GUTOR-555582 format. One line per 10 residues: number of its first residue (from 1); their letters; for each residue x, y, z of C-alpha. Coordinates in Angstrom, 2 decimals. Layout:
BEGIN
NUM = a = X,Y,Z  ...
END
This chain:
BEGIN
1 = mnhnemqptm = 55.49,17.71,-25.07  57.07,17.94,-21.57  55.02,16.02,-19.04  56.03,18.48,-16.33  54.16,21.31,-18.13  50.86,19.28,-18.06  50.98,18.83,-14.14  49.01,21.55,-12.26  50.88,23.70,-9.90  49.80,24.09,-6.22
11 = psshdvdkil = 48.69,27.73,-5.33  50.89,29.45,-2.95  49.75,30.64,0.61  49.63,34.21,-0.81  47.38,33.11,-3.68  45.25,31.32,-1.32  44.71,34.42,0.89  44.04,36.63,-2.04  41.27,34.19,-3.01  39.85,34.16,0.42
21 = styflkkgys = 39.92,37.85,0.64  38.05,38.25,-2.49  35.52,35.72,-1.53  34.69,37.32,1.80  34.59,40.99,0.30  32.02,39.62,-2.19  30.01,38.18,0.72  29.87,41.71,2.37  32.68,41.50,4.89  34.54,44.70,5.70
31 = stelayiqes = 38.27,44.75,5.69  38.41,45.05,9.51  36.12,42.05,9.79  38.43,40.28,7.32  41.60,40.94,9.35  39.88,39.58,12.49  39.03,36.33,10.97  42.55,35.83,9.73  43.91,36.52,13.16  41.61,34.12,14.73
41 = aehnmvsleq = 42.53,31.46,12.29  46.01,31.91,12.77  45.60,31.28,16.68  43.20,28.49,16.49  45.08,26.45,13.42  46.23,23.07,14.27  48.19,20.97,11.79  47.29,17.34,10.91  50.66,16.01,12.40  49.92,17.94,15.89
51 = ltkkfnaspn = 46.37,16.48,15.90  47.71,13.03,15.16  50.26,13.21,17.98  47.67,14.51,20.39  45.12,11.74,19.38  47.73,8.87,19.80  48.93,10.46,23.18  45.51,10.14,24.89  45.43,6.85,27.01  41.83,7.19,28.18
61 = lpnhvqlikq = 39.91,7.41,24.90  36.47,5.77,24.79  36.21,2.29,23.52  34.31,3.29,20.27  37.08,5.83,19.45  39.88,3.30,20.14  37.88,0.93,17.73  38.12,3.77,14.99  41.89,4.00,15.51  42.43,0.13,15.36
71 = dpeqgggdld = 40.26,-0.95,12.58  38.04,1.67,10.92  37.12,-0.79,8.11  35.13,-2.87,10.68  32.78,0.06,11.38  33.11,-0.63,15.06  33.21,3.08,15.95  30.00,3.79,14.23  28.14,2.71,17.39  25.15,4.99,17.13
81 = atvqsfqslr = 24.65,4.11,13.58  24.64,0.37,14.40  22.02,0.57,17.20  19.94,3.09,15.34  19.92,1.07,11.99  18.69,-1.92,13.76  16.04,0.05,15.53  14.98,1.71,12.22  14.98,-1.79,10.53  12.90,-3.23,13.27
91 = ewilnaldly = 10.40,-0.48,12.83  10.21,-0.74,9.07  9.60,-4.52,9.56  6.99,-4.08,12.02  5.10,-1.54,9.87  5.53,-3.60,6.69  2.49,-5.04,4.81  1.04,-8.11,6.36  1.66,-9.87,3.04  5.42,-9.72,3.73
101 = khelqsilyp = 5.68,-9.04,7.48  5.89,-12.49,8.69  8.76,-13.38,6.22  10.58,-10.25,7.09  10.49,-10.86,10.80  12.51,-14.02,10.45  15.42,-11.99,9.83  15.04,-9.92,13.07  16.08,-12.60,15.48  19.46,-13.57,14.17
111 = lfvhvfldlm = 20.40,-9.94,13.32  19.49,-9.13,16.98  21.65,-11.70,18.32  24.69,-10.82,16.17  24.27,-6.98,16.68  24.45,-7.79,20.53  27.39,-10.16,20.13  29.21,-7.65,17.68  28.90,-5.01,20.37  29.94,-7.02,23.33
121 = skglvehgld = 32.90,-8.46,21.38  33.99,-4.85,20.89  33.89,-4.02,24.39  30.75,-1.88,24.19  29.17,-3.67,27.19  26.67,-1.03,28.43  25.39,-0.46,25.08  25.07,-4.22,24.33  23.26,-4.94,27.35  20.83,-2.09,26.85
131 = lfnqykddhi = 20.07,-3.27,23.31  19.49,-6.97,24.64  17.21,-5.97,27.37  15.24,-3.46,25.15  14.36,-6.12,22.45  14.71,-9.61,23.94  11.01,-9.84,24.67  10.38,-9.75,20.74  11.96,-13.25,20.38  11.42,-15.08,23.80
141 = hhhstdieal = 8.35,-16.67,22.61  10.21,-18.85,20.00  13.80,-18.51,21.26  13.40,-18.69,25.14  16.32,-21.16,25.72  18.85,-19.27,23.56  17.76,-16.02,24.75  18.14,-17.23,28.45  21.66,-18.51,27.57  22.63,-15.13,26.06
151 = skikstqdlk = 21.28,-13.17,29.00  24.27,-14.51,31.09  26.61,-12.66,29.10  27.62,-9.54,31.13  31.06,-8.96,29.69  33.74,-9.89,27.17  34.94,-12.64,29.02  31.55,-14.18,29.38  31.08,-13.82,25.62  34.08,-16.21,25.06
161 = eneiatlylt = 32.95,-18.76,27.41  29.33,-18.83,26.37  28.55,-21.98,24.29  25.41,-20.51,22.62  27.30,-17.17,21.64  30.25,-19.34,20.24  27.75,-21.43,18.32  26.11,-18.31,16.67  29.65,-16.87,15.88  31.06,-19.88,14.30
171 = nkynirissi = 27.89,-21.08,12.43  25.82,-19.29,9.90  21.99,-18.92,10.58  19.71,-20.27,7.82  16.79,-18.25,6.79  14.10,-19.08,4.21  12.37,-15.92,2.36  10.71,-15.42,-0.93  12.17,-13.13,-3.51  10.00,-10.09,-3.09
181 = pfelllsymq = 10.29,-9.47,0.56  14.01,-10.25,0.26  14.38,-7.48,-2.50  12.42,-5.10,-0.48  14.75,-5.68,2.62  17.89,-5.25,0.57  16.83,-2.22,-1.09  15.79,-0.61,2.15  19.06,-1.39,3.86  21.09,-0.03,0.82
191 = enkflnlirl = 19.24,3.16,0.39  19.44,3.91,4.12  23.16,2.78,4.06  22.89,0.20,7.02  26.54,-0.92,6.30  27.05,-2.68,9.51  24.00,-4.57,9.20  24.72,-5.72,5.74  28.18,-6.73,7.00  26.54,-8.85,9.79
201 = vnlhlnihlv = 24.18,-10.27,7.21  26.84,-11.26,4.93  29.22,-12.63,7.76  26.71,-14.67,9.74  23.45,-15.29,7.86  22.77,-17.84,4.95  19.67,-16.69,3.15  17.84,-19.09,0.88  15.41,-17.56,-1.60  12.17,-19.59,-1.98
211 = tgkispasag = 10.00,-19.47,-5.01  6.44,-18.53,-4.15  5.08,-17.54,-0.73  5.95,-18.91,2.58  3.08,-19.36,5.05  2.82,-17.22,8.10  3.18,-20.38,10.28  6.48,-21.46,8.89  7.95,-17.99,8.40  9.95,-16.78,11.54
221 = giseeegivg = 8.60,-19.64,13.58  9.95,-23.01,14.71  11.25,-24.82,11.72  13.89,-27.51,11.23  14.93,-25.99,7.80  15.83,-22.62,9.58  18.41,-21.53,12.18  21.76,-23.26,12.63  22.26,-26.65,11.13  22.15,-29.27,14.06
231 = hyndqieefh = 21.12,-26.75,16.73  17.40,-27.05,17.75  15.69,-24.97,20.16  14.76,-26.89,23.32  11.43,-25.13,23.14  10.36,-27.78,20.55  10.97,-30.49,22.81  9.35,-28.76,25.71  6.41,-28.34,23.47  6.12,-32.07,22.57
241 = eidniqneis = 6.93,-32.97,26.18  3.97,-31.08,27.57  1.79,-32.21,24.84  2.57,-35.82,25.49  1.91,-35.43,29.12  -1.34,-33.88,28.37  -2.22,-36.77,26.22  -1.32,-39.23,28.79  -3.59,-37.46,31.32  -6.46,-37.20,28.99
251 = mnkvkeevlv = -6.41,-40.74,27.43  -10.07,-40.84,27.82  -11.19,-37.61,26.39  -12.60,-36.97,22.93  -10.65,-38.43,19.98  -10.02,-35.13,18.27  -8.19,-33.90,21.20  -5.53,-36.75,21.05  -5.18,-36.35,17.35  -3.98,-32.72,17.79
261 = dsfnldeiaa = -0.44,-33.98,18.31  -0.44,-35.12,14.52  -0.91,-31.76,13.12  1.94,-29.74,11.83  2.08,-25.92,12.39  0.77,-25.24,8.92  -2.14,-27.29,9.35  -2.90,-25.71,12.84  -2.71,-22.29,11.51  -4.80,-23.04,8.53
271 = hsyrstdiqa = -7.47,-24.84,10.64  -8.07,-21.80,12.86  -9.57,-19.82,10.01  -10.56,-22.64,7.55  -14.40,-22.49,8.27  -14.92,-18.73,7.36  -12.47,-18.77,4.42  -13.92,-22.07,2.83  -17.32,-20.61,3.18  -16.38,-17.32,1.36
281 = eleslselrk = -14.69,-19.35,-1.49  -17.62,-21.52,-1.89  -19.85,-18.48,-2.18  -17.44,-16.89,-4.71  -17.34,-19.98,-6.81  -21.06,-20.07,-6.92  -21.06,-16.52,-8.25  -18.41,-17.51,-10.91  -20.72,-20.11,-12.03  -23.38,-17.54,-12.79
291 = rvslgsaalp = -21.13,-15.03,-14.45  -22.20,-13.73,-17.71  -19.66,-13.22,-20.44  -19.92,-9.55,-21.72  -18.90,-8.08,-24.98  -20.07,-6.05,-27.86  -22.38,-8.88,-28.49  -23.78,-9.32,-25.15  -24.35,-6.11,-23.20  -24.74,-6.07,-19.37
301 = svciytfhnt = -27.93,-5.79,-17.60  -28.04,-2.57,-15.40  -29.91,-2.37,-12.07  -30.40,1.20,-11.00  -31.12,2.40,-7.38  -32.55,5.69,-7.06  -32.89,7.59,-3.77  -35.85,10.02,-3.29  -36.34,12.75,-0.91  -32.71,13.42,-0.27
311 = hdllncltis = -33.09,17.20,-0.78  -29.79,17.42,-2.50  -28.00,16.27,0.80  -26.74,12.98,-0.33  -23.13,13.34,-1.18  -21.74,9.86,-2.10  -22.88,6.29,-2.29  -21.27,2.81,-2.35  -22.45,-0.84,-2.68  -20.97,-3.72,-1.01
321 = edttlvaggf = -19.18,-6.44,-2.97  -21.86,-8.96,-2.27  -24.61,-6.52,-3.12  -26.53,-6.71,0.06  -25.98,-3.28,1.52  -25.64,0.19,0.38  -24.34,3.17,2.19  -24.68,6.86,1.60  -22.83,9.95,3.24  -24.95,12.92,3.85
331 = sesyikvwnl = -24.14,16.84,4.16  -25.84,16.65,7.58  -22.67,14.76,9.07  -24.21,11.30,9.31  -24.31,8.02,7.40  -27.18,5.72,6.42  -27.06,2.09,5.49  -29.77,0.12,3.77  -30.16,-3.62,3.08  -30.84,-4.18,-0.74
341 = kgkklqskde = -32.62,-7.39,-0.18  -35.48,-5.63,1.57  -34.65,-6.98,5.00  -34.53,-5.02,7.96  -31.31,-4.37,9.68  -30.56,-5.57,13.25  -27.73,-4.47,15.43  -26.01,-6.93,17.80  -28.09,-5.39,20.66  -31.22,-5.73,18.75
351 = kekglpgtqy = -30.55,-9.43,17.96  -29.94,-10.21,21.65  -33.22,-8.45,22.83  -35.20,-10.06,20.09  -36.04,-6.68,18.50  -37.26,-6.67,14.73  -34.66,-4.15,13.49  -35.33,-1.16,11.31  -35.44,-0.28,7.58  -31.96,1.43,7.78
361 = kkmighagpv = -29.26,2.20,10.31  -28.30,5.90,10.81  -24.64,6.38,12.05  -23.70,9.68,13.67  -20.17,10.80,14.54  -18.74,13.21,12.13  -18.75,16.90,12.45  -19.12,17.80,8.84  -20.40,16.56,5.50  -19.69,13.09,4.58
371 = ygvsfshdnk = -17.84,12.68,1.09  -16.84,9.16,1.03  -17.76,5.76,2.18  -16.51,2.23,1.50  -17.21,-1.40,2.75  -14.75,-3.98,3.86  -14.61,-6.89,1.56  -16.17,-9.02,4.29  -19.18,-6.59,5.06  -17.89,-6.36,8.59
381 = yliscsedqt = -16.78,-2.81,8.69  -17.50,0.64,6.93  -15.03,3.34,6.43  -16.14,6.97,5.89  -14.31,10.34,5.44  -15.52,13.87,5.96  -15.01,17.65,5.69  -14.10,17.53,9.48  -10.57,16.36,8.49  -11.25,12.74,9.95
391 = vrlwsldtfi = -11.64,9.13,8.99  -13.97,6.93,11.01  -14.34,3.25,11.22  -17.57,1.70,11.87  -18.84,-1.65,12.95  -21.60,-3.02,10.83  -22.56,-5.55,13.56  -23.23,-2.83,16.25  -23.51,0.13,13.80  -21.19,2.22,16.20
401 = nlvcykshny = -18.12,4.06,15.59  -14.82,2.08,16.51  -11.89,4.39,15.74  -11.36,7.96,14.51  -8.24,8.47,12.36  -6.71,12.04,12.34  -3.86,13.25,9.99  -5.03,15.34,7.21  -5.37,18.96,7.61  -8.10,19.71,5.32
411 = piwdvdfgpy = -11.33,18.13,4.18  -11.04,14.36,2.97  -12.85,13.82,-0.34  -12.70,10.06,-0.67  -11.68,6.76,0.98  -11.21,3.34,-0.30  -10.94,-0.13,1.48  -7.99,-2.37,0.17  -8.76,-5.66,-1.49  -7.92,-7.64,1.59
421 = gfyfatashd = -9.85,-5.10,4.00  -7.03,-4.38,6.48  -5.66,-1.22,4.64  -7.34,1.88,3.49  -6.42,5.01,1.57  -7.69,8.43,1.63  -7.75,11.48,-0.71  -7.64,15.03,0.55  -7.88,18.66,-0.25  -4.43,18.94,1.26
431 = ktarlwscdh = -2.96,17.67,-2.10  -1.96,14.31,-0.55  -3.37,10.69,-0.35  -2.66,8.46,2.64  -2.24,4.84,3.45  -3.68,3.47,6.58  -4.12,0.39,8.61  -7.10,-0.28,10.67  -4.98,-0.90,13.84  -2.78,2.38,13.57
441 = vnplrifagh = -4.44,5.78,14.17  -1.51,7.53,12.15  -0.98,6.85,8.43  1.52,4.35,7.13  2.54,6.13,4.03  2.06,9.63,2.70  1.77,10.19,-1.04  2.67,13.68,-1.92  3.09,15.16,-5.47  -0.16,16.30,-6.78
451 = lsdvnavrfh = -0.49,19.99,-7.32  -4.13,20.28,-6.27  -6.90,18.41,-4.53  -6.74,14.63,-4.68  -10.29,13.85,-5.60  -10.41,10.05,-5.62  -8.34,7.00,-4.69  -8.45,3.39,-5.55  -6.35,0.27,-4.75  -4.73,-2.04,-7.51
461 = pnskyvvtas = -6.10,-5.56,-7.11  -2.74,-6.88,-5.74  -2.86,-4.23,-3.11  0.82,-3.17,-3.96  -0.28,0.14,-5.74  -2.83,2.87,-5.25  -4.19,5.09,-8.10  -5.20,8.67,-7.33  -7.11,11.26,-9.38  -6.58,15.03,-8.96
471 = sdrtarlwdv = -7.81,18.37,-9.85  -4.48,19.01,-11.36  -5.78,17.15,-14.47  -3.53,14.26,-13.77  -3.84,10.55,-12.28  -1.08,9.11,-10.44  0.15,5.49,-9.71  1.87,5.00,-6.31  4.05,2.33,-4.88  2.56,1.32,-1.60
481 = qrgtcvrvft = 5.88,-0.14,-0.11  8.13,2.92,-1.12  5.58,5.47,-0.92  6.91,6.82,-4.24  4.98,7.92,-7.54  5.94,5.45,-10.26  3.57,6.73,-13.13  1.92,10.04,-14.02  -0.97,10.06,-16.45  -1.47,13.40,-18.20
491 = ghtasvntva = -3.97,14.14,-21.00  -7.08,15.36,-19.33  -8.08,18.85,-19.89  -10.06,19.49,-16.70  -10.11,17.98,-13.25  -10.10,14.03,-12.92  -12.99,13.03,-10.57  -12.78,9.26,-10.58  -10.45,6.20,-11.44  -10.86,2.45,-11.77
501 = vspngrlmas = -8.30,-0.31,-12.03  -9.05,-3.52,-14.20  -9.30,-6.86,-12.25  -6.60,-8.18,-14.43  -4.43,-5.30,-13.03  -3.20,-4.04,-16.59  -5.48,-1.16,-17.36  -6.73,2.03,-15.74  -9.59,4.19,-16.53  -9.84,7.86,-15.58
511 = agedktimiw = -12.76,10.31,-16.16  -13.87,13.72,-14.89  -15.04,17.19,-15.61  -13.81,17.01,-19.27  -16.57,14.64,-19.82  -14.10,11.98,-21.47  -12.94,8.68,-20.19  -9.31,7.63,-20.85  -7.85,4.09,-20.88  -4.23,3.69,-19.79
521 = dlatgkklkt = -1.66,0.81,-19.91  -0.30,0.80,-16.38  2.89,-1.24,-17.47  4.00,1.46,-19.83  1.98,4.56,-18.71  0.80,5.22,-22.12  -2.60,6.35,-22.99  -4.42,3.53,-25.16  -7.36,5.68,-26.15  -10.20,8.32,-25.34
531 = mtghtgfiys = -13.77,7.71,-25.13  -16.44,10.34,-25.52  -20.22,10.40,-25.24  -21.19,11.84,-21.99  -22.57,15.38,-21.68  -21.93,15.91,-18.05  -19.33,15.33,-15.39  -18.41,11.87,-14.99  -18.56,10.68,-11.36  -17.85,6.85,-11.51
541 = vsfnsestvl = -16.32,4.09,-13.81  -16.06,0.36,-13.24  -14.60,-2.56,-15.39  -16.29,-5.97,-15.68  -14.72,-9.10,-14.43  -12.81,-10.00,-17.62  -11.64,-6.36,-18.07  -13.16,-6.04,-21.65  -16.24,-3.77,-20.75  -16.31,-0.40,-19.00
551 = vsgsadgtvr = -19.36,1.13,-17.61  -19.56,4.98,-16.48  -22.12,7.08,-14.50  -22.45,10.70,-15.12  -24.11,13.83,-14.05  -26.04,13.67,-17.28  -28.28,10.97,-15.82  -26.99,8.19,-17.93  -24.99,4.99,-17.57  -22.88,4.25,-20.73
561 = vwdvikgtpl = -21.28,0.95,-21.73  -17.94,0.99,-23.51  -15.84,-1.69,-25.22  -12.40,-1.63,-23.57  -10.44,-3.46,-26.14  -11.68,-2.02,-29.38  -9.29,0.63,-30.95  -6.44,-0.38,-28.68  -3.11,-2.40,-29.48  -4.92,-5.21,-27.49
571 = dvqvdtpdsk = -7.81,-5.36,-30.20  -6.86,-8.34,-32.42  -8.62,-8.15,-35.75  -9.99,-11.54,-36.92  -11.12,-11.97,-40.69  -14.52,-13.15,-40.95  -16.54,-14.12,-44.24  -18.25,-10.76,-44.29  -14.95,-9.02,-44.61  -13.91,-11.03,-47.55
581 = rskpngkqkd = -16.59,-10.06,-50.05  -15.77,-8.99,-53.55  -14.21,-5.62,-53.77  -16.64,-3.98,-56.54  -19.76,-4.91,-54.45  -18.03,-4.17,-51.30  -17.00,-0.62,-52.17  -20.40,0.26,-53.66  -22.30,-0.91,-50.41  -19.61,0.82,-48.13
591 = kkendkvkpn = -20.33,4.18,-49.85  -24.05,3.63,-49.41  -23.50,2.97,-45.70  -21.17,5.88,-45.21  -23.81,8.31,-46.81  -26.40,7.11,-44.28  -24.00,7.49,-41.51  -22.98,11.04,-42.30  -26.29,12.63,-41.38  -26.37,10.97,-38.09
601 = ldnkrkkgtl = -22.79,12.29,-37.22  -23.75,15.70,-38.35  -26.98,15.54,-35.86  -24.71,14.26,-33.02  -22.19,17.13,-33.65  -24.98,19.69,-33.44  -26.14,18.45,-30.08  -22.54,18.21,-28.97  -22.72,14.50,-28.06  -20.42,12.74,-30.71
611 = esndhlsvfp = -19.94,9.25,-29.39  -16.54,7.38,-30.03  -16.76,4.23,-31.98  -16.12,2.04,-28.89  -19.51,3.21,-27.36  -21.74,0.04,-26.81  -25.04,1.26,-25.12  -26.49,4.07,-23.12  -29.08,3.61,-20.25  -30.77,6.96,-19.53
621 = tkntpiytvq = -32.60,7.99,-16.47  -35.35,10.48,-16.01  -33.43,12.82,-13.81  -31.04,10.96,-11.75  -27.33,11.84,-11.64  -25.38,8.70,-11.30  -23.16,8.64,-8.24  -21.63,5.18,-8.56  -21.57,2.25,-10.86  -20.27,-1.29,-9.84
631 = ftqrnlclaa = -20.07,-4.60,-11.59  -20.86,-7.73,-9.49  -19.08,-11.02,-9.65  -21.84,-12.04,-12.11  -21.28,-9.19,-14.37  -24.56,-7.45,-13.47  -24.00,-3.78,-13.44  -25.34,-1.83,-10.38  -25.85,1.85,-10.45  -27.03,4.32,-7.82
641 = galstpsldl = -27.94,7.94,-7.68  -30.20,10.53,-6.00  -33.15,12.02,-7.82  -32.37,15.45,-8.80  -35.35,18.05,-8.45  -35.68,19.99,-11.66  -35.37,23.71,-11.28  -38.30,25.82,-11.98  -37.63,28.85,-14.16  -40.17,31.59,-13.24
END
């Protein structure tokens, strides 16, 4: 075969005109309009050669345009993108989770310096100085000497003569960072195509990945392992000089004041919060010692709190982690807080004045029914959500409103404090869930994807994920850092009202108006099993500390206990002596037992309450729908609900 026959032929200008004419006619253009377009194109058409000659003949082109001509691969002409990408990266790092923020901030200073030097070296003096003056205050605390030296650079010539600039340009800057924040940083820069920043990182930074976590005191601070080898910021010497002078002056002071010089930065940082953290850890260990191991052989004890005379106005209830406080949200726009130990609650003002306090505290601020409340892990704050489209943060020291958060456009159905207390999440009628931090009045992430109301939201124990339940009959798992949906759990036949994540972080339970509970494997997104037995809508579910037992509370006025492991791939069958009986006798006995079981199953089917085989026990109430269930650290189950007044049929 002739190879020339295989090569495609270029269309002639006549063919191109014909194709364009056909296209415009199909788009509704008349022949007169088509002729006008062709005439305008002929007058305004400039060939590539003419454009190149005109471009090369212009002596007074801007610097960034000349850089495109000289070396387009360096990306020097992409000025706006470089500055904007640095600004975007800085904002992303400052809004990152506190868990990783201190490590991510360590990259900001060297990147700030090299973006500034890169702009100055390319003659973009005004843009470089603007960037430097705008962000130098971010780093002056730890790098005051270097910042002062770099501030003397006002031109390209100054750049060549500046010793600090030469030092940064000829040596790589060492950074220590753990793997997870580094992967987040890299993926963010790649997704947003910050090519110039990636180029600067590759050229001038030497990133060392560290296993484990880096303490906030060492990351981004003054450390001999970071920075340029052999170059130490004079601020360290100044710090020690000042400290030595103070020690000489105060030789006769208390011994502890003299010994402060022997602390390193990590010890000083830990010392500032040691007393409260150690006390909390000791209390936690004390609770763990008293924990009861639960299972099919040892059922949990259940303590139920019944609220009387609520007149059907109590919408939600929550119990604090240490089981000392309970809070309820009411349809009349207020919140009530009670002490479960029977003590009177005192505000800070009452303590100062020596007043005895009151049986409960009533907090007023919302302008609509309150649908969700949640305690912080340290019992210092309470967060609430309402039909008025707002979220409010309350102090449990003064029992007054501190902050009002607004972003949702419709009623907010649920709110949940994160496991570390600083972050919280909301679920709304606007089909979204949102992530917030207590110090920002606007949400950090918006989780959009549900097709109907988001009814409930819960944090994963590691705080990296959020689980939501929706009226669209699905539950979803969201990545907090990316704000994207990573799992969709489908299988319910009605609205999903509640979700819970197991303490080991591997399982998730969902339940709702189809009166069933489903157990899911978060790693694979697969349903492990379905548990049935409730005869009313299910409002709340909770795992025990070992993630082996689940309790559920329902509108049918019962608390039910379930075996999480039984009937799943996690269930490991162990042969016992009872299972090794002789076959003939065993068969005969099994047949008799089955005959006994059949009538019971038939009765349950008639009542419409067929319980699955993983159902362990039921705790009925007289007439109290269960709003919330919760396990303590000792594996005691707490439940709460409002007594329902029975309707009188006349």
